[in-house]
N, C-alpha and C positions, 0 to 999 in steps of 0.2 A: 967181333966189332962191326964189320961190314955187312952182315946178314941183316940186323934189324933195320937200318936205314935203306936197305935195298927193299926188303918186303914193305916196309912201312911207305915208301914212295910208291910202290907196285899198288898196294890195297888202296892207299888214298886216291891214286888216279883212277883205279876202277870203280870205287864207289862215288866219287865226286862226277863222274862222268853220267852217272844215272840220274843226275838231278840238273835243273837248270838252275841260274844263279839267284834267282827269287827263292826258290825253295831251299838252297843251300841256306840262306839267311833265316827263312820263315819256318823252315823243319830242321833247325840245327840238331836237336836232341835227336831226332830219328837218324840223321846222317851221322851222327856221333856214335849212337847205339851200332849201326851198321858197320862203321869202320873198327868199332871195338871187337864185334863178334868175327868179322872177316880177319881182322890182324891177329887175333887171338888164336883163330884156326891155323893161318898160315905160321905163325911163331911155333905152334907145337909141332909142325912138321920139323922144325929145327931143334926140337927139345928146349925150347924157350917158353917159361910160363910168365904170362903178363898179369899183373894184378890188377891195372887201372888203364884205360886210354880216354883222354879227353880231348876235344877240340876247344882250344882255348883262345886263339885269335884266327880271325879269318878275314882275310884282306884280299881286294882284287887290285888288279893293275890299273893304272889311270886311264889308258884309253878304255879298257873294259869297264869300268866305273861310268865313263863318259857315255859310252854307247848304252849302257843300262838307263842312264838318267834321260837321254835322247829318246830311247823307245818308251819310257813312261810319259814323257812330254807329248810325243806322239800320240800314245794311246789315249791320253786326257784331251786332246785336240779332236781327235777322231769321236770321241764320246760327247764333247761339246758342240761338234757339227751335227751329230747324230739329233742330239736334242734340240738343236735350231731348226732342223728339217722336220722333226716331230711337232715342234711347236708351229711352224708354218703351215703344216699339214693340216693342224687342228683348228688354226685361224681361218684357213680355207675353207674347212667344212662348216665352220660356225658362220661365215659369210654366207655359203651357200644356203644353209638352213635358215638364215634371217631373210635372205632375199625371196626364198620360196614363201615364207610365212607372209611377208609383205605383199607377194604375187597374189597369194590365196585371199588376204585380207582385201585387197584392192578389187578382186573378183567378187568377194561377197558383197562389197559395197557397191560396186557396180550393179550387180543382180538385184540388190535391193533397191535401188533407185529405180530400175526397171519395173520392180513389182510395185514399189509404192513411193509417191514423192514424200512421204512423212519423215523420212531420214533427213531430208533437205532441211525441211521445217523444224526438226529438233536440233540439227547444227546450227540453224540461225539463232534458235531460241538461247542455245548455250552460249554462242557467241556474244549475244545481245546481254546475256546474264553476266559474262564476263566484264565487258564493257562498262554495264551499270555497277558492278562491284568497285572497278577501278575509278569510275567518276565518284561513287559514293565516298570514297576515301580523300578526294580532293577537296581541300578548304576553298578554292576558288571557283568552283564550278557548282552551280545549282541548276537542277533539272524542273522544268516547269511543264508538266503534261498537259495537252489540250483535251479538255474533257469533251465527253459526247461522241455520237457516232457519225459525226461530220467528216471524219477523215482530216483534221486540221493537222498542221504542222505542229509538233512537239518543239520546245525550245530549250536549249542549253545557255545559260548565262554565265559569263565569266565575271564575277563579282570581286570586288575589292583587289583589283589588278593595279591599283595605283594610277590610274589614269592611262593605261597602255590599251 
């Protein structure tokens, strides 16, 4: 009567010591198989034949469970912090690349201006086109171009403004 509980505790402690708490839960069938094999061998030394051994209920103490939960929370927090650092590094790298691109673009524009003033003229025409499109959509503004090569002033009239 006393042999089986004694070797049962001995084998169980020896097998459980080989696993951590997470493995005891996730690899339950492997742990059960190892307990069964080891316990069957130990029981045979005392001429006891075991038909089956099963781990049916696995519980941990409150302190142990709390420690596991706090460890998992700490691991999640560490992963979250790692993610935030990685995200910040990627944003930093993106800002550097953007600044380098803007710098290169400014250098190209500067070089183009030195080589030919045509770029300034092109930008002036594009701005004038945008202004003309905006004015064309306005109902109250009429554009009266001054004809001829005399260089006269063009006129914008605010019509239908109701006496303002």
